[in-house]
PAZAPA-4460 file (N, C-alpha, C; in steps of 0.05 Angstrom, whole numbers, plus 32768, in hexadecimal, padded with zeros to 4 digits):
% residues 247
    n_x    n_y    n_z   ca_x   ca_y   ca_z    c_x    c_y    c_z   seq   type   mol
   856C   8C31   893C   855C   8C48   8946   8561   8C4C   8963     1      M     A
   8567   8C64   896B   856D   8C6A   8987   8553   8C6C   8997     2      K     A
   8555   8C64   89B1   853E   8C63   89C2   8540   8C77   89D9     3      T     A
   852B   8C86   89DD   852A   8C9A   89F3   8517   8C8F   8A09     4      V     A
   8520   8C90   8A21   850E   8C89   8A38   84FC   8CA1   8A3E     5      L     A
   84E2   8C9C   8A3E   84CF   8CB1   8A44   84C3   8CAB   8A60     6      V     A
   84C7   8CBE   8A72   84BF   8CB9   8A8E   84A5   8CC8   8A96     7      T     A
   8498   8CD4   8A82   847F   8CE2   8A88   8469   8CCF   8A90     8      R     A
   8455   8CD8   8A9F   843D   8CC8   8AA5   8430   8CBF   8A8B     9      P     A
   8423   8CA7   8A8B   8418   8C9B   8A73   8406   8CAE   8A63    10      K     A
   83F5   8CBD   8A72   83E2   8CCE   8A63   83EF   8CE5   8A55    11      Q     A
   8408   8CEB   8A5C   8417   8D01   8A4F   842C   8CF8   8A3C    12      Q     A
   8432   8CDE   8A3C   8449   8CD4   8A2C   8444   8CD3   8A0E    13      A     A
   842B   8CCD   8A06   8425   8CC8   89EA   842E   8CDF   89D8    14      A     A
   8428   8CF8   89DF   842E   8D0E   89CE   844C   8D12   89CB    15      S     A
   845B   8D0D   89E1   8478   8D10   89E0   8485   8CF9   89CF    16      F     A
   847A   8CE1   89D1   8483   8CCB   89C1   8480   8CD2   89A3    17      V     A
   846A   8CDE   899C   8466   8CE6   8980   847A   8CFB   8977    18      K     A
   8480   8D0E   8989   8495   8D22   8983   84B0   8D15   897D    19      E     A
   84B7   8D01   898D   84D0   8CF3   8989   84D0   8CE3   896F    20      L     A
   84B9   8CD7   8969   84B7   8CC7   8950   84BC   8CD8   8937    21      E     A
   84B5   8CF2   8938   84B9   8D03   8922   84D7   8D06   891B    22      Q     A
   84E8   8D01   892F   8505   8D02   892B   8511   8CE6   8927    23      Y     A
   8500   8CD2   8923   850A   8CB7   891F   8514   8CAA   8938    24      G     A
   850A   8CB2   894F   8513   8CA7   8968   84FE   8C94   8974    25      L     A
   8508   8C7E   897F   84F6   8C6B   898C   84F3   8C73   89A9    26      N     A
   84DD   8C6A   89B6   84D9   8C72   89D2   84D3   8C59   89E3    27      S     A
   84DB   8C5A   89FC   84D2   8C46   8A0F   84C5   8C55   8A26    28      F     A
   84AB   8C52   8A29   849C   8C61   8A3D   849E   8C53   8A58    29      V     A
   84A9   8C61   8A6C   84AC   8C57   8A87   84A3   8C6D   8A9A    30      F     A
   8489   8C6F   8AA0   8480   8C85   8AB1   848B   8C81   8ACD    31      P     A
   849C   8C94   8AD5   84A8   8C92   8AF0   8496   8C9E   8B05    32      T     A
   8480   8CAA   8AFB   846C   8CB3   8B0E   8450   8CAC   8B02    33      I     A
   8440   8CA0   8B13   8424   8C9B   8B0B   8414   8CB1   8B19    34      E     A
   8404   8CBE   8B0A   83F4   8CD5   8B14   83D8   8CCB   8B1B    35      I     A
   83CF   8CD1   8B33   83B4   8CCB   8B3A   83A8   8CE1   8B4C    36      R     A
   838E   8CE6   8B4A   8382   8CFB   8B59   8383   8CF6   8B77    37      P     A
   8385   8D0B   8B86   8383   8D0A   8BA4   8365   8D0D   8BAB    38      V     A
   835C   8CFC   8BBE   8340   8CFF   8BC6   833E   8D11   8BDF    39      S     A
   8326   8D18   8BE6   8322   8D27   8BFF   8326   8D45   8BFE    40      G     A
   8328   8D50   8BE6   832A   8D6D   8BE5   8313   8D79   8BD4    41      W     A
   830E   8D92   8BD9   82F9   8DA0   8BC9   8304   8DBB   8BC0    42      S     A
   82F8   8DC5   8BAB   8301   8DDF   8BA1   82FA   8DF5   8BB5    43      V     A
   830E   8E04   8BBE   8309   8E18   8BD3   82F9   8E30   8BC8    44      P     A
   82F1   8E41   8BDB   82E4   8E5A   8BD4   82F8   8E6C   8BC6    45      D     A
   82F6   8E6F   8BAC   830A   8E7E   8B9D   8309   8E9C   8BA2    46      L     A
   82F4   8EA5   8BAE   82F2   8EC2   8BB3   8306   8ECA   8BC9    47      S     A
   8311   8EB7   8BD7   8324   8EBC   8BED   8340   8EC0   8BE3    48      K     A
   8344   8EBC   8BC9   835F   8EBD   8BBD   8363   8ED4   8BAA    49      F     A
   837B   8EDE   8BA9   8382   8EF3   8B96   838E   8EE7   8B7C    50      D     A
   8396   8ECE   8B7D   83A1   8EC1   8B65   83A6   8EA4   8B6A    51      G     A
   83AA   8E95   8B54   83AF   8E78   8B55   83C7   8E71   8B44    52      V     A
   83D7   8E5E   8B4E   83EF   8E54   8B40   83EB   8E37   8B37    53      F     A
   83F1   8E32   8B1E   83F1   8E17   8B13   840D   8E12   8B06    54      F     A
   841A   8DFC   8B0D   8435   8DF7   8B02   8436   8DDF   8AF0    55      T     A
   8420   8DD2   8AEB   8420   8DBB   8AD8   8405   8DB6   8ACC    56      S     A
   8404   8DA9   8AB5   83EA   8DA2   8AAA   83DA   8D90   8ABC    57      P     A
   83E7   8D7F   8ACC   83D9   8D6D   8ADE   83CA   8D7D   8AF3    58      N     A
   83D6   8D93   8AFE   83C9   8DA3   8B12   83B0   8DB0   8B06    59      S     A
   83B1   8DB9   8AED   839A   8DC5   8AE0   8384   8DB0   8ADC    60      V     A
   838C   8D99   8AD2   8379   8D84   8ACB   8369   8D7A   8AE4    61      S     A
   8377   8D73   8AF9   8369   8D69   8B10   8359   8D7E   8B1F    62      F     A
   8363   8D97   8B1F   8354   8DAD   8B2C   833B   8DB3   8B1D    63      F     A
   833D   8DB6   8B03   8326   8DBE   8AF3   8311   8DA7   8AF1    64      L     A
   831B   8D8E   8AF0   8308   8D78   8AEF   82F6   8D79   8B08    65      D     A
   8302   8D7D   8B1F   82F3   8D7E   8B38   82E1   8D97   8B39    66      R     A
   82EB   8DAD   8B30   82DC   8DC6   8B30   82C3   8DC4   8B1E    67      L     A
   82C7   8DB9   8B06   82B1   8DB8   8AF3   829C   8DA3   8AFB    68      L     A
   82A5   8D8F   8B0A   8293   8D7A   8B13   8283   8D83   8B2B    69      T     A
   8290   8D8F   8B3F   8284   8D95   8B59   827A   8DB1   8B5C    70      E     A
   8287   8DC4   8B4F   827F   8DE0   8B53   8286   8DF1   8B3A    71      S     A
   8278   8DEB   8B23   827E   8DF8   8B0A   827A   8E16   8B0B    72      P     A
   826A   8E20   8B1E   8266   8E3D   8B20   8280   8E4C   8B28    73      E     A
   8293   8E3D   8B33   82AC   8E49   8B3C   82BF   8E4F   8B25    74      K     A
   82BA   8E44   8B0D   82CB   8E49   8AF6   82CB   8E66   8AEF    75      L     A
   82B4   8E73   8AF1   82B2   8E90   8AEB   82C4   8EA0   8AFD    76      E     A
   82C5   8E98   8B16   82D6   8EA7   8B29   82F3   8EA2   8B23    77      H     A
   82FA   8E89   8B1C   8316   8E83   8B15   831E   8E94   8AFD    78      L     A
   830C   8E98   8AEA   8313   8EA7   8AD2   8319   8EC5   8AD8    79      Q     A
   8310   8ECE   8AEF   8314   8EEA   8AF7   832D   8EEF   8B07    80      K     A
   8339   8ED9   8B11   8351   8EDB   8B22   836A   8EDE   8B12    81      L     A
   837F   8EE7   8B1F   8399   8EE7   8B12   83A3   8ECA   8B13    82      K     A
   83AB   8EBF   8AFD   83B4   8EA4   8AFB   83D0   8EA2   8AF0    83      I     A
   83E2   8E94   8AFE   83FD   8E90   8AF4   8401   8E73   8AED    84      W     A
   840F   8E6E   8AD7   8414   8E52   8ACE   8431   8E4F   8AC5    85      A     A
   843B   8E37   8AC9   8456   8E30   8AC0   8452   8E1F   8AA7    86      V     A
   845C   8E28   8A90   845C   8E19   8A78   8444   8E1F   8A65    87      G     A
   8449   8E1C   8A4B   8435   8E22   8A37   841D   8E0E   8A39    88      K     A
   8423   8DF5   8A3E   840E   8DE1   8A40   83FB   8DE7   8A57    89      T     A
   8407   8DED   8A6E   83F7   8DF4   8A86   83E5   8E0C   8A80    90      T     A
   83F0   8E21   8A74   83E1   8E39   8A6D   83CB   8E32   8A58    91      S     A
   83D3   8E22   8A45   83C0   8E1B   8A2F   83A8   8E0B   8A3A    92      G     A
   83AD   8DF9   8A4D   8397   8DE9   8A59   8384   8DFB   8A68    93      D     A
   838E   8E10   8A75   837D   8E23   8A83   836D   8E34   8A6F    94      L     A
   837A   8E3C   8A59   836D   8E4C   8A45   8354   8E3E   8A39    95      A     A
   8355   8E23   8A37   833F   8E14   8A2C   8326   8E18   8A3C    96      K     A
   8329   8E20   8A55   8312   8E24   8A66   830D   8E42   8A6C    97      H     A
   8319   8E53   8A5A   8314   8E6F   8A5D   8324   8E7D   8A73    98      G     A
   8338   8E6F   8A7D   8349   8E7A   8A93   8362   8E86   8A86    99      V     A
   8365   8EA0   8A89   837D   8EAE   8A7E   8393   8EB0   8A93   100      T     A
   83AB   8EAA   8A8A   83C2   8EAB   8A9D   83D3   8EC4   8A99   101      T     A
   83E2   8ECB   8AAE   83F5   8EE0   8AAC   840B   8ED8   8A98   102      E     A
   841B   8EEB   8A8F   8431   8EE4   8A7C   8442   8ECD   8A87   103      P     A
   8448   8EBA   8A75   8458   8EA3   8A7D   8475   8EAB   8A83   104      L     A
   8482   8E9D   8A96   849E   8EA3   8A9B   84B0   8E9C   8A83   105      P     A
   84C6   8EAB   8A80   84D8   8EA6   8A69   84E3   8E89   8A6A   106      K     A
   84E8   8E80   8A82   84F1   8E64   8A86   84DA   8E56   8A95   107      I     A
   84D1   8E3F   8A8B   84BA   8E32   8A97   84C0   8E23   8AB0   108      A     A
   84C5   8E32   8AC6   84C7   8E25   8AE0   84BD   8E38   8AF5   109      D     A
   84B8   8E2E   8B0D   84AD   8E3D   8B23   84BF   8E54   8B2C   110      A     A
   84D9   8E4E   8B2C   84ED   8E62   8B36   84EB   8E7B   8B24   111      V     A
   84EC   8E78   8B0A   84EB   8E8F   8AF8   84D0   8E9D   8AF9   112      T     A
   84BA   8E8D   8AFC   84A0   8E99   8AFE   849F   8EAC   8B16   113      L     A
   84A9   8EA4   8B2D   84A7   8EB4   8B45   84BA   8ECC   8B43   114      M     A
   84D0   8EC9   8B35   84E3   8EDF   8B31   84D6   8EF6   8B20   115      E     A
   84C5   8EEE   8B0E   84B9   8F01   8AFB   849F   8F0E   8B06   116      E     A
   8496   8F05   8B1E   847F   8F12   8B2A   8489   8F26   8B3F   117      I     A
   8480   8F3E   8B3D   8489   8F53   8B4F   847F   8F4F   8B6B   118      G     A
   848F   8F57   8B7F   8488   8F53   8B9B   846E   8F61   8BA2   119      S     A
   8468   8F78   8B95   8450   8F86   8B9B   8437   8F77   8B93   120      E     A
   843A   8F63   8B81   8423   8F53   8B79   841D   8F3D   8B8D   121      A     A
   842F   8F39   8BA0   842C   8F23   8BB3   8427   8F2C   8BD0   122      I     A
   8434   8F41   8BD9   8432   8F4A   8BF4   8415   8F4F   8BFD   123      A     A
   840D   8F43   8C13   83F3   8F48   8C1E   83DC   8F39   8C10   124      G     A
   83E3   8F28   8BFD   83CF   8F1A   8BEE   83CF   8EFC   8BF4   125      R     A
   83B9   8EEF   8BED   83B7   8ED2   8BF2   83B4   8EC3   8BD8   126      T     A
   83C3   8EAD   8BD5   83C4   8E9E   8BBC   83BF   8E80   8BC1   127      F     A
   83B5   8E73   8BAC   83B0   8E57   8BAC   83C5   8E4A   8B9A   128      L     A
   83D3   8E36   8BA4   83E7   8E27   8B94   83DC   8E0B   8B90   129      F     A
   83D4   8E04   8B78   83C9   8DEA   8B71   83E1   8DD8   8B69   130      V     A
   83E5   8DC2   8B78   83FE   8DB3   8B75   83FA   8D95   8B75   131      R     A
   8410   8D86   8B6F   8411   8D6A   8B72   8420   8D63   8B8C   132      G     A
   8421   8D49   8B93   842D   8D41   8BAC   844B   8D46   8BAC   133      S     A
   8458   8D47   8B95   8475   8D4A   8B94   847D   8D66   8B8A   134      L     A
   846A   8D78   8B88   8471   8D93   8B7F   8484   8DA1   8B92   135      S     A
   8497   8DB1   8B87   84AA   8DBE   8B98   849C   8DD6   8BA7   136      L     A
   84A9   8DDF   8BBC   849E   8DF4   8BCC   84A6   8E10   8BC5   137      G     A
   84B0   8E14   8BAC   84BA   8E2E   8BA4   84A5   8E44   8BA6   138      T     A
   848D   8E3F   8B9A   8479   8E54   8B99   846F   8E5C   8BB5   139      I     A
   8467   8E49   8BC6   845E   8E52   8BE1   8474   8E60   8BF1   140      P     A
   848D   8E56   8BEE   84A3   8E62   8BFD   84A7   8E80   8BF5   141      D     A
   84A7   8E85   8BDB   84AB   8EA1   8BD1   8493   8EB2   8BDA   142      V     A
   847B   8EA8   8BD7   8464   8EB8   8BDF   8465   8EC0   8BFD   143      I     A
   846C   8EAD   8C0E   846D   8EB3   8C2A   8484   8EC7   8C30   144      E     A
   849B   8EC4   8C23   84B1   8ED6   8C27   84AB   8EF2   8C1E   145      K     A
   8499   8EF5   8C0B   8492   8F10   8C01   8479   8F1C   8C0F   146      R     A
   8471   8F0F   8C24   845B   8F1A   8C34   8440   8F12   8C2B   147      G     A
   843E   8EFE   8C1B   8424   8EF4   8C12   841D   8EDA   8C22   148      G     A
   8406   8ECF   8C1B   83FD   8EB6   8C28   83F6   8EA2   8C12   149      H     A
   83FF   8E8A   8C15   83FA   8E75   8C01   83EC   8E5D   8C0D   150      C     A
   83D6   8E55   8C01   83C7   8E3D   8C08   83CE   8E28   8BF4   151      V     A
   83D9   8E11   8BFD   83E0   8DFC   8BEA   83CA   8DE7   8BE9   152      E     A
   83C3   8DDF   8BD0   83AE   8DCB   8BCC   83BA   8DB4   8BBB   153      L     A
   83BE   8D9D   8BC7   83C8   8D86   8BB8   83B1   8D77   8BAB   154      T     A
   83B1   8D76   8B90   839B   8D6A   8B81   83A2   8D4F   8B74   155      V     A
   83BC   8D49   8B73   83C4   8D2F   8B68   83DD   8D25   8B76   156      Y     A
   83E1   8D0B   8B75   83F9   8D00   8B81   840A   8CF0   8B6D   157      E     A
   8423   8CEE   8B72   8436   8CE0   8B60   843E   8CC6   8B6D   158      N     A
   843B   8CB0   8B5E   8442   8C96   8B68   845A   8C8B   8B59   159      L     A
   846C   8C7C   8B66   8484   8C72   8B58   847D   8C5B   8B45   160      P     A
   8490   8C54   8B33   848B   8C3F   8B1F   848B   8C23   8B2C   161      P     A
   8480   8C10   8B1D   847E   8BF4   8B27   8499   8BE6   8B25   162      S     A
   849D   8BD2   8B36   84B6   8BC3   8B36   84BA   8BB5   8B1B   163      L     A
   84A5   8BA9   8B10   84A7   8B9B   8AF7   84B2   8BAC   8AE0   164      E     A
   84A7   8BC4   8ADE   84B0   8BD7   8AC9   84CC   8BE0   8ACE   165      E     A
   84D3   8BE4   8AE7   84EE   8BED   8AEF   8503   8BD8   8AE6   166      T     A
   84FD   8BBF   8AEA   850F   8BA9   8AE2   8514   8BAA   8AC4   167      V     A
   84FF   8BAF   8AB4   8502   8BB1   8A97   8515   8BC8   8A8F   168      K     A
   8511   8BDF   8A9C   8521   8BF6   8A95   853F   8BF2   8A9C   169      V     A
   8543   8BE6   8AB3   855F   8BE0   8ABC   856D   8BCE   8AA8   170      K     A
   855E   8BBB   8A9D   8569   8BA8   8A8A   8570   8BB7   8A70   171      A     A
   855E   8BC8   8A67   8563   8BD8   8A4E   857C   8BE9   8A51   172      L     A
   857F   8BF5   8A68   8597   8C06   8A6E   85B0   8BF5   8A6C   173      L     A
   85B0   8BDE   8A7A   85C7   8BCD   8A7B   85CE   8BC2   8A60   174      E     A
   85BA   8BBE   8A4F   85BF   8BB3   8A34   85C6   8BC8   8A20   175      Q     A
   85C7   8BE1   8A28   85CF   8BF7   8A16   85B9   8BFF   8A02   176      G     A
   85A0   8BF9   8A09   858A   8BFE   89F6   857C   8C19   89F9   177      K     A
   8586   8C29   8A0D   857A   8C44   8A11   8590   8C59   8A0B   178      L     A
   858A   8C6B   89F9   859D   8C80   89F1   859A   8C99   8A02   179      S     A
   8582   8C9E   8A0C   857D   8CB7   8A1A   8567   8CB2   8A2F   180      C     A
   856B   8CBE   8A46   8556   8CBE   8A5B   854A   8CDA   8A5C   181      L     A
   8530   8CDD   8A59   8523   8CF7   8A58   8512   8CFB   8A71   182      S     A
   8515   8D13   8A7D   8507   8D19   8A96   84F8   8D34   8A93   183      F     A
   84DF   8D34   8A9C   84CF   8D4C   8A98   84C7   8D5A   8AB2   184      T     A
   84D1   8D50   8AC8   84CC   8D5D   8AE2   84E0   8D52   8AF6   185      S     A
   84E5   8D60   8B0C   84F6   8D55   8B21   84EC   8D3A   8B2B   186      P     A
   84D2   8D37   8B2E   84C7   8D1D   8B38   84CC   8D06   8B25   187      S     A
   84CA   8D0A   8B0A   84D0   8CF4   8AF8   84ED   8CEC   8AFB   188      T     A
   84FF   8CFF   8AFF   851B   8CF9   8B01   8522   8CEB   8B1B   189      A     A
   8518   8CF6   8B31   851E   8CEA   8B4B   8513   8CCE   8B4E   190      I     A
   84FA   8CCB   8B45   84ED   8CB0   8B47   84FB   8C9C   8B36   191      N     A
   8506   8CA4   8B1E   8514   8C92   8B0D   852C   8C86   8B1B   192      F     A
   853D   8C98   8B25   8556   8C8F   8B31   8552   8C81   8B4B   193      F     A
   853D   8C88   8B59   8536   8C78   8B72   852D   8C5C   8B6A   194      E     A
   851E   8C5A   8B54   8514   8C40   8B4B   852B   8C2E   8B42   195      A     A
   853E   8C38   8B33   8554   8C27   8B29   856A   8C25   8B3E   196      I     A
   8568   8C34   8B54   857B   8C33   8B6B   8597   8C38   8B63   197      E     A
   859C   8C4A   8B50   85B7   8C51   8B48   85B6   8C6A   8B37   198      S     A
   85CB   8C7A   8B39   85CE   8C91   8B26   85E4   8C8C   8B13   199      T     A
   85EF   8C74   8B13   8605   8C6D   8B00   85F8   8C63   8AE6   200      A     A
   85FF   8C71   8AD0   85F3   8C6A   8AB6   8609   8C5F   8AA4   201      L     A
   8601   8C4D   8A91   8614   8C43   8A7D   8620   8C5A   8A6D   202      P     A
   8638   8C57   8A64   8645   8C6B   8A53   8634   8C71   8A3A   203      S     A
   8632   8C8A   8A33   8624   8C91   8A1A   8606   8C97   8A1D   204      G     A
   85FB   8C92   8A35   85DF   8C97   8A39   85DC   8CB5   8A40   205      V     A
   85CC   8CC4   8A30   85C8   8CE0   8A35   85B1   8CE5   8A49   206      L     A
   85B4   8CFA   8A58   859F   8D02   8A6B   8593   8D1C   8A62   207      V     A
   8578   8D1D   8A5E   856A   8D34   8A54   8556   8D3E   8A68   208      A     A
   8557   8D59   8A6D   8544   8D66   8A80   8534   8D7B   8A70   209      A     A
   851A   8D7C   8A75   8509   8D8E   8A65   850D   8DAC   8A6D   210      I     A
   8518   8DB0   8A85   851C   8DCC   8A8E   8530   8DCE   8AA5   211      G     A
   8535   8DE6   8AAE   854A   8DEA   8AC2   8543   8DDE   8ADE   212      T     A
   852A   8DDE   8AE5   8522   8DD2   8AFF   8528   8DB4   8AFF   213      T     A
   8521   8DA7   8AEA   8526   8D8A   8AE8   8544   8D85   8AE6   214      T     A
   8553   8D96   8AD7   8570   8D93   8AD5   857D   8D96   8AF1   215      A     A
   8574   8DA9   8B01   857F   8DAD   8B1B   857A   8D95   8B2D   216      S     A
   8563   8D89   8B2B   855C   8D71   8B3B   856F   8D5A   8B34   217      A     A
   8575   8D57   8B1A   8587   8D42   8B11   85A4   8D47   8B1A   218      L     A
   85AC   8D60   8B19   85C7   8D67   8B21   85CB   8D63   8B3F   219      E     A
   85B6   8D68   8B4F   85B7   8D64   8B6C   85BC   8D47   8B74   220      K     A
   85B3   8D35   8B63   85B8   8D19   8B69   85D0   8D0E   8B5A   221      I     A
   85E0   8D20   8B4F   85FA   8D18   8B43   85FB   8D12   8B26   222      G     A
   85E5   8D18   8B18   85E4   8D13   8AFB   85EE   8D2A   8AEA   223      L     A
   85FB   8D24   8AD4   8602   8D39   8AC1   85EB   8D3B   8AAC   224      Q     A
   85E0   8D53   8AA8   85CB   8D57   8A95   85D6   8D5E   8A7A   225      V     A
   85D0   8D4E   8A66   85DC   8D53   8A4B   85CA   8D64   8A3A   226      D     A
   85B0   8D64   8A3F   859D   8D72   8A2D   8589   8D82   8A3C   227      I     A
   8587   8D9C   8A36   8572   8DAD   8A40   8569   8DBD   8A27   228      I     A
   854F   8DBC   8A20   8546   8DC9   8A08   8544   8DE8   8A0C   229      P     A
   8544   8DF6   89F5   8540   8E13   89F7   8523   8E19   89FE   230      E     A
   8511   8E09   89F4   84F5   8E0D   89FA   84EC   8DF6   8A0C   231      S     A
   84E2   8DFD   8A24   84DB   8DE9   8A38   84BF   8DDD   8A33   232      F     A
   84BC   8DD0   8A1C   84A3   8DC2   8A17   84A9   8DA9   8A07   233      D     A
   8494   8D98   8A02   8498   8D7F   89F4   84A6   8D80   89D9   234      G     A
   849C   8D91   89C7   84A9   8D93   89AD   84C7   8D9C   89AF   235      P     A
   84CC   8DB0   89C0   84E7   8DBA   89C3   84F9   8DA5   89D0   236      G     A
   84EE   8D96   89E2   84FD   8D80   89F0   8505   8D6A   89DC   237      F     A
   84F1   8D62   89CC   84F7   8D4D   89B8   850C   8D56   89A4   238      A     A
   850A   8D6F   899B   851D   8D7A   8988   853A   8D7A   8993   239      K     A
   853C   8D82   89AD   8556   8D83   89B9   8562   8D67   89BD   240      A     A
   8551   8D54   89C4   855B   8D38   89C7   8564   8D2D   89AC   241      I     A
   8554   8D32   8998   855B   8D28   897D   8576   8D34   8973   242      A     A
   857A   8D4D   8978   8592   8D5B   8970   85AB   8D4F   897E   243      K     A
   85A8   8D4A   8998   85BE   8D3F   89A8   85C4   8D23   89A0   244      A     A
   85B0   8D13   8999   85B5   8CF7   8991   85C0   8CF5   8975   245      L     A
   85BF   8D0A   8965   85CA   8D0A   894A   85E9   8D0B   894C   246      E     A
   85F3   8D17   8961   8610   8D1C   8963   861F   8D02   896A   247      Q     A
***
C-alpha cells in the first residue's frame, strides 16, 4: 500500500485521510503547521467596513469563535456586508452562520479572487482582511493599488513542526516509505522543507499541491510539482493523487 504524507494541521487532516483511504492509500500525518489562536485582538466595528475577505477555514473559525463569544450582536452586521472567500470550505463555513459570500473564484486562490473583482468595487472603500500569521499579502496589495484601504487582522498563527516528528519523517523518506508528499498551502510546503533542511527528495517521490498558489511556492524553492488537481478541494486533491500513484 502506498503512503501519502499529509501536512495539514491535525484538526483538518482527518477528513483528508478518509478521502485517501477510499482510494486504498495509506497516510502519515505530519502537520507542518500547528494552528493556534492569537491573543490580544477584538472584533472591530464592522460598520466601518465595506467588505471582509476570508482566505481559509481557519480564518473563519477563529474570527467567528471570538465574535460569537464576545460580541454576538455583530454577526447580523457581518451578514449584511459583502464577503469574499477563497475555497468552497471557507464559503461553506461562513454559510453555516448565515453569512453569504460573493461568487467564488474559478481557481481557489487569492490572485484569481482579486482578478475577478472589478476595480470599481474597491476604489474608495475600506475592507477587512482576516488572516493567519503566514498569509500572503496579495489581497491588501491589490486593494491599495486599486485605491481602496485594507485593514489586516491576524487571528491565528502558524507554528513549525516538532524536532521529534521531523526526525521520523526524514527516516521514512530515506527508507523509501513515502510515495507522495501533499501540500495544501504555501506555509505547509515551506515549513516542511525548512524542517527537513533539504529540497532533495528520493527518486520516485511525487510532490502534490492542492492549487496554483501552493504550486508556485514549491517551484520558487526549486521543487517540481507533479500533481495539481482540477478541483482545489480535499476530494479533488485525493482523487488526483490516487490517479497519479496508479501510473
